[in-house]
C-alpha positions, 0 to 999 in steps of 0.5 A: 500500499505504502511506498519505501519512502512512506514506511520510513516517513512514518518509521520517523526515518525522513523527513519530505519537503511538504509533510502535508501534501505527502499525508494527503498521499499517505492517507490517499494510498490507504482508500486507495488500498481498501478499495483494492481489497474490495476488488480483491475479494469481489473479483480475485481467486479464492485461491490465489487470496489464500495463498497469499495468507497461507494459514495465519503466519508467525508475528513479524517484529519490526526489528525484522521489518525495518531489516527486510528479513522478511518473507516475500509471499505467504506471510499476509496472515501475519499482518492481520492483528496490525491491519485490524488494529489499523481499521478500529484505529481509523473507523473510530472516527470520533477518537472516542478512548476505550472506558472501562466503566462503560461494560457494566454501565447498562451492558453499553457498547465501547463507543471505540470498536462500533463503528469496527463491530458495524464493519466486521458485520456487514464484512461477515455479509457481504462474504457470506452473499459474495464468497458463499451465496449464503444471508444472513443476519450476522451479530458481531460482540466485542467483550474486553475483560481484564482491562488494564492501563498503560501508559508507555507505547510498547510496555505493558502492565506485567512489564512495568511490574505492575498485575 
């Protein structure tokens, strides 16, 4: 989806001459990439899509990725969790925080996950309709348990000595 120079910019390894224009181009590439995924889902040979994923591969570390130590095929599954996190962030248009108290209030849904849940439901319905010729009412719920908060990116409550 991104060019090598766009990856370097996002990783903080380079600075473009016109940051605003560069960011606009990245947004355009994101939109084009998502449109391409819809096109691939609707029209590309299923066996070829599955070969790209080759099951759910082992995650690739950020270090290996930056060093170019990334398998060249069959590893798309390793990026699925990151893609899902990206979709959650993008669909959370209001910037709603995860609220540990929301789940205990009248069974309310986490506002930060609302649009993502709707997109998953619609995506499953589309998959069923287009690939299996079934129509179904799809209901997805996302339940968060044992929520802990930590302040530093890349850390976790356990690594900070918290339980």
